[in-house]
C-alpha positions as CSV (number, residue, x, y, z in Angstrom):
1,M,97.0,15.3,-105.8
2,I,96.3,12.7,-108.7
3,D,92.8,12.3,-109.5
4,I,92.1,8.6,-110.0
5,N,89.0,7.0,-111.3
6,F,88.2,4.0,-109.1
7,D,86.0,2.4,-111.4
8,E,88.8,2.2,-114.1
9,L,91.2,0.2,-111.7
10,D,91.3,-3.7,-111.8
11,D,90.0,-5.8,-108.9
12,K,93.4,-6.2,-107.6
13,T,94.3,-2.3,-107.3
14,K,90.7,-1.8,-105.9
15,L,91.3,-4.2,-103.1
16,I,94.7,-2.8,-102.2
17,V,93.1,0.7,-102.4
18,S,90.2,-0.3,-100.2
19,K,92.7,-1.8,-97.7
20,M,94.8,1.2,-97.6
21,E,91.6,3.4,-97.0
22,K,90.9,1.2,-93.9
23,V,94.4,1.7,-92.6
24,I,94.4,5.3,-93.1
25,E,91.0,5.6,-91.3
26,N,92.3,3.5,-88.4
27,K,95.5,5.6,-88.2
28,N,93.1,8.6,-88.2
29,S,90.9,7.3,-85.4
30,E,94.3,6.1,-83.3
31,I,95.8,9.5,-84.0
32,Q,92.6,11.4,-82.8
33,S,92.6,9.0,-79.7
34,K,96.2,9.6,-79.0
35,N,95.7,13.4,-79.2
36,K,92.8,13.2,-76.6
37,E,95.0,11.2,-74.4
38,I,97.8,13.5,-75.0
39,E,95.3,16.4,-74.1
40,D,94.2,14.5,-70.9
41,L,97.6,13.9,-69.7
42,K,98.6,17.5,-70.2
43,N,95.5,18.7,-68.3
44,Q,96.2,15.9,-65.4
45,L,99.9,17.2,-65.5
46,A,98.9,20.8,-65.0
47,F,96.6,19.9,-62.2
48,L,99.4,17.8,-60.5
49,K,101.8,20.7,-60.9
50,G,99.3,23.1,-59.4
51,Q,98.7,20.6,-56.5
52,I,102.6,20.6,-56.0
53,I,102.8,24.1,-56.2
54,N,100.1,24.8,-53.9
55,K,101.4,22.2,-51.5
56,N,104.9,24.0,-51.6
57,R,103.3,27.3,-51.2
58,K,101.4,26.3,-48.1
59,M,104.3,24.7,-46.5
60,F,107.1,26.9,-47.4
61,G,105.6,30.1,-48.8
62,K,103.6,33.0,-47.5
63,S,100.6,32.3,-45.7
64,S,99.1,35.4,-47.0
65,E,96.2,35.1,-49.6
66,Q,96.6,38.6,-50.7
67,V,96.5,39.3,-54.5
68,N,97.7,42.1,-56.6
69,E,94.6,44.3,-57.6
70,D,96.2,45.6,-60.8
71,Q,96.6,42.1,-61.9
72,L,93.1,41.0,-61.4
73,C,91.3,44.4,-62.5
74,F,88.0,43.1,-60.9
75,F,86.4,46.3,-59.8
76,N,85.2,49.1,-62.0
77,E,86.5,52.5,-61.3
78,A,83.3,53.5,-59.5
79,E,83.2,50.7,-57.3
80,K,86.8,50.8,-56.4
81,N,87.0,54.4,-55.6
82,S,83.5,54.7,-53.8
83,D,82.9,56.0,-50.1
84,L,79.7,55.1,-48.6
85,K,79.4,58.1,-46.4
86,M,81.2,60.8,-48.4
87,A,79.2,64.0,-49.3
88,E,79.0,65.6,-52.8
89,P,82.3,67.5,-53.1
90,E,82.6,71.1,-53.1
91,I,85.1,73.4,-55.1
92,E,88.3,74.0,-53.1
93,S,91.8,75.0,-53.6
94,I,94.4,72.3,-53.2
95,S,97.7,73.0,-51.6
96,Y,100.6,70.3,-51.3
97,S,103.5,70.3,-49.1
98,R,106.2,67.9,-49.1
99,K,106.8,65.8,-46.2
100,K,110.4,65.8,-45.1
101,A,112.2,62.7,-45.6
102,T,113.5,60.9,-42.5
103,A,116.3,58.3,-42.2
104,H,113.8,55.8,-40.5
105,N,110.7,55.1,-42.6
106,G,109.5,51.9,-40.8
107,K,107.3,51.3,-38.0
108,K,107.8,53.6,-34.9
109,D,108.5,51.7,-31.5
110,N,106.0,53.1,-28.8
111,T,107.6,53.5,-25.4
112,S,105.2,56.1,-24.1
113,N,103.7,53.8,-21.5
114,L,107.1,52.9,-19.8
115,K,108.4,54.2,-16.5
116,R,110.9,56.9,-17.0
117,I,113.9,57.5,-14.7
118,V,115.4,60.6,-15.1
119,I,119.3,61.0,-14.6
120,E,120.9,64.5,-14.6
121,H,124.9,64.8,-15.3
122,K,126.1,68.1,-14.1
123,L,129.5,69.7,-14.1
124,D,131.6,70.4,-11.0
125,D,132.1,73.8,-10.3
126,E,135.9,73.6,-11.4
127,Q,134.8,72.0,-14.8
128,K,132.6,75.3,-15.4
129,N,135.6,77.2,-16.0
130,C,137.0,77.5,-19.5
131,S,140.1,75.3,-19.9
132,K,141.5,77.7,-22.5
133,C,140.8,81.1,-21.0
134,G,140.0,80.2,-17.3
135,Q,136.7,82.4,-17.4
136,Q,133.7,80.9,-16.0
137,M,131.3,79.4,-18.7
138,T,127.6,80.3,-19.4
139,F,124.8,77.5,-19.2
140,I,123.3,77.3,-22.8
141,G,121.0,74.1,-22.7
142,I,120.6,70.4,-22.0
143,Q,121.4,67.4,-24.2
144,T,119.0,64.5,-23.8
145,K,119.6,60.7,-24.9
146,E,117.2,58.1,-24.0
147,L,118.3,54.6,-23.2
148,L,116.0,51.7,-23.2
149,K,116.9,49.7,-20.1
150,F,116.4,46.0,-19.3
151,K,116.1,44.5,-16.0
152,P,116.6,40.9,-16.1
153,A,114.4,38.5,-14.4
154,E,115.1,37.4,-10.9
155,I,114.4,34.5,-8.8
156,Y,114.6,34.3,-5.2
157,I,113.2,32.2,-2.1
158,E,110.6,33.9,-0.2
159,E,110.1,32.2,3.0
160,H,107.1,32.8,4.7
161,R,107.0,31.7,8.6
162,T,103.5,31.6,9.9
163,E,102.8,31.7,13.6
164,V,100.6,28.8,14.9
165,W,98.9,29.1,18.1
166,A,96.9,26.6,20.2
167,C,94.8,27.0,23.2
168,K,96.3,25.0,26.0
169,N,93.1,25.6,28.3
170,C,90.8,23.9,25.6
171,E,93.1,21.0,25.0
172,A,93.1,20.4,28.9
173,E,89.4,20.6,29.2
174,A,88.3,19.0,25.9
175,D,91.3,17.2,25.0
176,K,91.5,19.1,21.9
177,A,93.5,22.2,21.1
178,N,91.8,25.2,19.4
179,I,94.7,25.9,16.9
180,I,94.8,28.9,14.7
181,S,97.5,30.5,12.4
182,A,98.5,33.9,11.0
183,D,97.1,34.5,7.4
184,S,99.8,33.5,4.8
185,P,99.9,33.7,1.0
186,K,97.6,31.6,-1.3
187,T,98.9,30.1,-4.1
188,L,97.4,28.2,-7.1
189,L,99.6,25.0,-6.4
190,H,99.1,24.3,-2.9
191,K,101.9,21.7,-2.3
192,S,104.4,23.0,-4.5
193,M,107.1,25.8,-4.1
194,A,105.9,27.5,-7.4
195,S,104.5,30.8,-6.6
196,N,101.6,32.4,-8.8
197,E,104.2,34.6,-10.4
198,L,106.2,31.9,-11.7
199,A,103.5,29.6,-12.5
200,A,102.0,32.5,-14.7
201,H,105.5,33.1,-16.3
202,V,105.7,29.3,-17.1
203,I,102.3,29.1,-18.6
204,I,102.9,32.1,-20.6
205,M,106.4,31.1,-21.9
206,K,105.1,27.9,-23.1
207,Y,101.6,28.7,-24.5
208,L,101.9,32.3,-25.5
209,H,105.8,32.5,-26.5
210,S,105.8,28.8,-27.7
211,M,108.9,27.9,-25.6
212,P,109.2,24.1,-25.2
213,L,109.8,22.7,-21.6
214,K,113.5,21.6,-22.7
215,R,114.3,25.2,-23.7
216,M,112.7,26.6,-20.6
217,E,114.8,24.2,-18.5
218,T,118.0,25.8,-20.2
219,Y,116.4,29.2,-19.5
220,F,116.3,28.6,-16.1
221,Q,119.9,26.9,-15.7
222,M,121.4,30.4,-17.1
223,M,119.6,31.9,-14.1
224,D,121.6,29.4,-11.9
225,V,118.2,27.6,-10.8
226,S,117.9,24.0,-11.6
227,L,114.2,23.1,-12.7
228,S,113.8,20.0,-14.6
229,R,111.3,19.5,-17.4
230,Q,109.5,17.0,-15.1
231,T,108.9,19.6,-12.5
232,L,107.9,22.3,-14.9
233,S,105.7,19.8,-16.7
234,N,104.0,18.9,-13.4
235,W,103.5,22.8,-12.8
236,V,101.6,23.2,-16.1
237,I,99.4,20.0,-15.5
238,N,98.5,21.0,-12.0
239,S,97.8,24.5,-13.1
240,A,95.5,23.1,-15.8
241,S,93.7,20.8,-13.2
242,E,93.3,23.8,-10.6
243,L,92.2,26.1,-13.4
244,E,89.6,23.7,-15.0
245,C,86.6,25.5,-13.0
246,V,87.6,28.6,-14.9
247,Y,87.2,26.6,-18.3
248,D,83.9,25.2,-17.1
249,C,82.6,28.7,-16.2
250,M,84.0,30.1,-19.3
251,K,82.2,27.4,-21.4
252,Q,78.9,27.9,-19.5
253,N,79.2,31.7,-20.7
254,L,80.0,30.8,-24.1
255,I,77.0,28.6,-24.6
256,R,74.7,31.4,-23.2
257,N,75.9,33.4,-26.2
258,N,74.0,33.8,-29.3
259,Y,76.7,33.6,-31.9
260,I,79.6,31.1,-31.8
261,H,82.4,30.7,-34.4
262,A,84.0,26.9,-34.5
263,D,86.6,25.3,-36.5
264,E,89.0,22.3,-36.1
265,T,92.4,21.4,-37.3
266,P,94.7,18.2,-37.3
267,V,97.5,18.1,-34.9
268,K,100.3,15.6,-34.7
269,V,100.6,14.2,-31.2
270,I,103.3,12.7,-28.9
271,D,102.2,10.2,-26.3
272,S,104.1,10.0,-23.0
273,K,106.4,7.3,-24.5
274,G,107.6,9.8,-26.9
275,K,106.2,8.2,-29.9
276,E,104.2,9.9,-32.5
277,S,100.7,8.8,-32.9
278,K,99.8,7.3,-36.1
279,S,96.1,8.4,-35.9
280,K,94.9,11.9,-36.5
281,H,94.0,14.1,-33.6
282,Y,92.4,17.3,-33.8
283,M,92.0,20.6,-31.9
284,W,88.6,22.3,-31.8
285,V,88.2,26.0,-31.4
286,Y,85.0,27.6,-30.1
287,V,85.0,31.4,-30.0
288,S,82.2,33.8,-29.2
289,D,81.5,37.0,-31.2
290,R,84.2,39.4,-31.5
291,E,82.9,41.9,-29.0
292,E,85.0,43.0,-25.8
293,N,85.8,40.3,-23.5
294,S,85.1,37.5,-26.0
295,I,85.5,33.8,-24.9
296,I,88.1,31.6,-26.6
297,L,88.1,27.9,-25.9
298,Y,90.0,24.9,-27.1
299,D,88.9,21.3,-27.1
300,Y,91.4,18.6,-27.7
301,Q,90.0,15.5,-29.3
302,K,91.4,12.1,-30.7
303,T,88.7,12.1,-33.6
304,R,86.8,14.4,-36.0
305,S,83.6,12.9,-35.5
306,S,80.5,15.0,-35.2
307,S,80.0,13.7,-31.6
308,C,82.8,16.3,-30.5
309,P,80.8,19.7,-31.5
310,V,77.7,17.9,-30.4
311,N,78.7,17.2,-26.8
312,F,80.9,20.5,-26.6
313,L,77.7,22.7,-27.7
314,K,74.9,20.9,-25.7
315,G,72.5,23.5,-24.7
316,F,73.7,26.2,-27.3
317,S,70.9,27.5,-29.4
318,G,71.9,30.5,-31.8
319,Y,73.9,31.0,-35.0
320,L,76.8,28.5,-35.4
321,Q,79.5,29.7,-38.1
322,T,81.8,27.0,-39.5
323,D,83.3,25.8,-42.7
324,G,81.5,23.4,-44.8
325,Y,82.4,20.3,-42.9
326,S,79.3,18.1,-42.6
327,G,79.9,17.0,-39.1
328,Y,78.7,20.4,-37.6
329,N,75.2,19.5,-39.0
330,K,74.4,17.1,-36.3
331,V,74.6,20.0,-33.7
332,E,70.9,20.5,-32.8
333,H,68.9,23.6,-32.3
334,V,71.5,26.1,-34.2
335,K,71.1,28.2,-37.1
336,R,74.1,27.3,-39.6
337,L,76.3,30.0,-40.9
338,Y,79.2,29.2,-43.4
339,C,82.5,30.8,-44.2
340,L,83.3,33.0,-47.5
341,A,86.9,32.8,-46.6
342,H,86.8,29.1,-47.3
343,I,85.1,29.6,-50.7
344,R,87.3,32.3,-51.5
345,R,90.2,30.0,-50.8
346,K,89.2,27.4,-53.3
347,F,89.3,29.6,-56.3
348,F,92.4,31.4,-54.9
349,D,94.1,28.0,-55.0
350,I,93.1,27.6,-58.9
351,I,94.3,31.1,-59.9
352,T,97.4,31.5,-57.7
353,E,99.6,29.8,-60.2
354,L,98.0,31.4,-63.4
355,N,99.2,34.4,-65.3
356,G,98.9,36.2,-68.4
357,E,96.6,34.8,-70.9
358,A,95.7,31.9,-68.9
359,L,94.7,34.1,-66.0
360,K,92.4,36.2,-68.5
361,Q,90.7,32.8,-69.8
362,S,90.0,30.9,-66.2
363,R,86.7,30.9,-65.2
364,A,87.8,30.5,-61.6
365,I,88.8,34.2,-61.6
366,I,85.1,35.1,-62.0
367,G,84.2,33.4,-58.9
368,F,87.1,34.7,-57.0
369,N,86.3,38.3,-58.0
370,Y,82.8,37.9,-56.8
371,C,84.4,37.2,-53.2
372,E,86.8,40.0,-53.3
373,K,83.7,42.4,-54.3
374,L,81.9,41.1,-51.1
375,Y,85.2,41.6,-48.9
376,S,85.5,45.1,-50.5
377,I,82.3,46.3,-49.2
378,E,82.8,44.7,-45.7
379,K,86.3,46.5,-45.5
380,D,84.5,50.0,-46.3
381,L,82.2,49.0,-43.9
382,R,84.6,48.6,-41.1
383,E,86.6,51.7,-42.1
384,Q,83.6,54.1,-42.1
385,Y,81.1,52.7,-39.6
386,S,83.0,50.7,-37.0
387,G,82.9,52.2,-33.5
388,S,79.6,54.0,-34.4
389,D,76.3,53.4,-32.2
390,N,74.5,51.8,-35.1
391,Y,77.2,50.2,-36.6
392,Y,75.0,46.8,-37.2
393,D,72.2,48.6,-38.4
394,D,74.3,50.6,-41.0
395,R,76.0,47.2,-41.9
396,H,72.7,45.6,-42.3
397,R,71.4,48.3,-44.8
398,I,74.3,48.7,-46.8
399,R,74.5,44.9,-47.3
400,L,71.1,44.7,-48.5
401,E,71.9,47.5,-51.0
402,K,75.5,46.6,-52.2
403,S,76.2,43.1,-51.3
404,L,72.9,41.3,-51.9
405,P,73.0,42.0,-55.6
406,I,76.6,40.7,-56.1
407,F,75.9,37.6,-54.0
408,N,72.9,37.0,-56.2
409,E,75.0,37.4,-59.3
410,F,77.7,35.1,-57.8
411,Q,75.1,32.4,-57.1
412,N,73.8,32.6,-60.7
413,Y,77.5,32.3,-61.9
414,I,77.9,28.9,-59.8
415,D,74.6,27.5,-61.4
416,T,75.6,28.2,-64.8
417,E,79.2,27.0,-64.7
418,I,78.7,23.9,-62.7
419,P,76.9,21.8,-65.6
420,D,80.0,22.1,-67.8
421,A,82.9,21.6,-65.2
422,L,84.6,18.3,-64.8
423,P,83.6,17.2,-61.1
424,A,86.8,16.0,-60.4
425,S,88.8,19.1,-61.5
426,A,89.9,21.8,-59.0
427,L,87.3,24.3,-60.7
428,G,84.4,21.5,-60.4
429,K,85.2,20.8,-56.8
430,A,85.0,24.6,-55.9
431,L,81.9,25.0,-57.7
432,S,80.4,22.2,-56.0
433,Y,81.7,23.2,-52.6
434,T,80.3,26.9,-53.1
435,Q,77.0,25.6,-54.5
436,K,76.4,23.7,-51.3
437,L,77.4,26.8,-48.9
438,L,75.8,29.7,-50.8
439,P,72.0,29.2,-50.2
440,T,72.7,28.9,-46.1
441,M,75.2,31.6,-46.3
442,K,72.1,34.2,-47.4
443,A,71.3,34.2,-43.6
444,F,74.1,36.8,-42.8
445,F,72.0,39.5,-44.7
446,T,69.4,39.0,-42.1
447,D,71.4,40.5,-39.3
448,G,74.1,43.2,-39.3
449,S,75.9,41.5,-36.2
450,L,76.6,38.3,-38.5
451,D,80.3,37.9,-40.1
452,I,80.7,37.1,-43.5
453,D,83.2,34.5,-42.6
454,N,84.7,32.4,-39.8
455,N,88.0,34.2,-39.6
456,A,87.5,34.7,-35.9
457,A,88.2,31.1,-35.2
458,L,90.5,30.6,-38.2
459,Y,92.9,33.3,-36.9
460,L,93.0,31.6,-33.5
461,E,94.5,28.4,-34.8
462,Y,97.8,30.1,-34.9
463,Y,97.8,30.4,-31.1
464,Y,98.1,27.0,-30.4
465,P,101.2,26.0,-28.5
466,H,104.3,25.9,-30.8
467,F,102.3,26.5,-34.1
468,F,105.2,27.2,-36.2
469,I,105.8,26.1,-39.8
470,K,102.4,24.3,-39.5
471,T,104.1,21.5,-37.3
472,L,102.3,21.1,-33.9
473,Y,103.2,18.3,-31.2
474,I,101.2,17.9,-28.2
475,A,102.3,16.1,-25.4
476,I,99.6,13.7,-23.9
477,F,99.9,13.3,-20.3
478,K,98.3,10.7,-18.1
479,L,96.2,12.1,-15.6
480,K,93.6,10.2,-13.6
481,D,93.7,7.1,-15.8
482,E,92.5,9.3,-18.9
483,D,94.4,11.3,-21.6
484,Y,94.1,14.8,-20.3
485,I,94.9,18.1,-22.0
486,F,93.9,21.8,-21.0
487,Y,94.6,25.0,-22.7
488,L,94.5,28.1,-20.5
489,N,94.1,30.1,-23.8
490,P,96.7,33.2,-23.0
491,Q,94.9,35.3,-26.1
492,S,91.7,35.5,-24.1
493,L,93.5,36.9,-21.2
494,A,96.0,39.0,-23.3
495,N,92.9,40.8,-24.5
496,S,92.2,41.7,-21.0
497,S,95.6,43.0,-20.3
498,S,95.5,46.0,-22.8
499,S,94.3,48.3,-20.0
500,P,96.7,50.8,-18.3
501,N,96.5,48.4,-15.4
502,H,98.3,45.7,-17.3
503,S,101.5,45.9,-18.9
504,G,100.7,43.0,-21.6
505,S,102.9,40.7,-20.0
506,S,102.0,38.0,-17.4
507,S,100.0,40.3,-15.5
508,G,96.6,39.3,-16.9
509,I,97.2,35.8,-16.2
510,L,98.8,36.4,-12.8
511,G,95.7,38.3,-11.8
512,A,93.4,35.3,-12.8
513,L,95.9,33.0,-10.8
514,R,95.6,35.2,-7.7
515,S,91.9,35.3,-7.9
516,I,91.5,31.6,-8.2
517,A,94.1,30.9,-5.4
518,D,92.1,33.3,-3.2
519,L,88.9,31.6,-3.7
520,S,90.4,27.9,-3.5
521,I,90.4,25.6,-0.6
522,S,93.2,23.0,0.0
523,K,92.2,19.5,0.4
524,D,94.4,19.3,3.3
525,G,92.4,22.8,4.8
526,V,95.6,24.9,4.4
527,A,95.6,27.3,1.8
């Protein structure tokens, strides 16, 4: 570079140099501005790419949020291999026997609960003589082959002829006959030819096995039975109307619980004219604790307004566990609990598309690791203490010893990171969401019966009818001049059909239908 003495230059040259310096300064400033703009655009592009990838993953990819433990390495060796109940080891000799490889390494089918019919195949006396030498052969054993048989469903007409008797003497004396009739089967749908068995089968096919009525119509046609979609639809709606008393009874028992999980999800709706509704509709789910005979109720609403949980949970006082939606804040006389799964998902969506050096440098991985550490302790507690008489007491004690310090570190991390994070960025939103929920989440350290997340309700979203590929259409039918929909939740009844007296098919719901039919009284006075 040439060293020029500015004072030795003439005025004209000085003016030119001065102008050039200003041009260079402006260009440098412009370059810095462009570099900043390019950096912002790169960040925006990376964010939008992440959004697109996340949307594609949610729509077309795996729904599981499992991660590779070797990739994240968020546990130290002691934490990862700890056993909360293991005693100090003693010196022992270790032997190893190799398991013989089998041709089938997959999940084994369990058919032990099925009825078994034994058919013996014997030789005739003539066949017991050797075909080569003619001497009588000796019995040496039996070869066994098991066949899994299938008996197709059968539909037939069961005609009930009920005797009716009248007292002619009463008719002659009082001008009114005393009429009695023999007992006849009571059905849920009094004026329909649908038996309880058939009504239960239709409900299960539609709501548990996600078979649309159109496909069900074809299913019955293959059995040479013509049942239109309208007929099947009427059976479903009328069954819902008759079973409303069961829903109300279950709701009363749900409200009496001390602990309820709740969640809501948007659904696409087709009205009675076959057109898709433009406004968002929501399905709300309310679940009692995960003990035996838990209560699961769905509540369809046209809005996400806070009035929905407020009206549904009227009279409830206890723990209410939900996500971070503020609409639940209007529910009175409850203690709020939040969900770690929703917090974990915020960080998971950020790191799921990162790898290598980008993953190591990400600040989101720290928050995700705290969630994983807390979940690891919960998993150990379930595996080592579940089923014991003091499970909740042990869970409360271990949480205070192991989970609470991690939880406090997590909260400190959030408070430290949030001032430097961009509010509109994915990390900024995750930190803000977590900071809002964490203080209230500490309540789960006060009682061992409380869950760390709301998965009891989240899991049941997938039991909505036809909930496949996250596309759900609910038909809304007019009933009594009001939009009406009712869900007999098959999962609740399926839980009760796991005993030896139930085969896990339609028997649970069928039993419920029979009980209700036995207690019901027809409007016409004939059951």
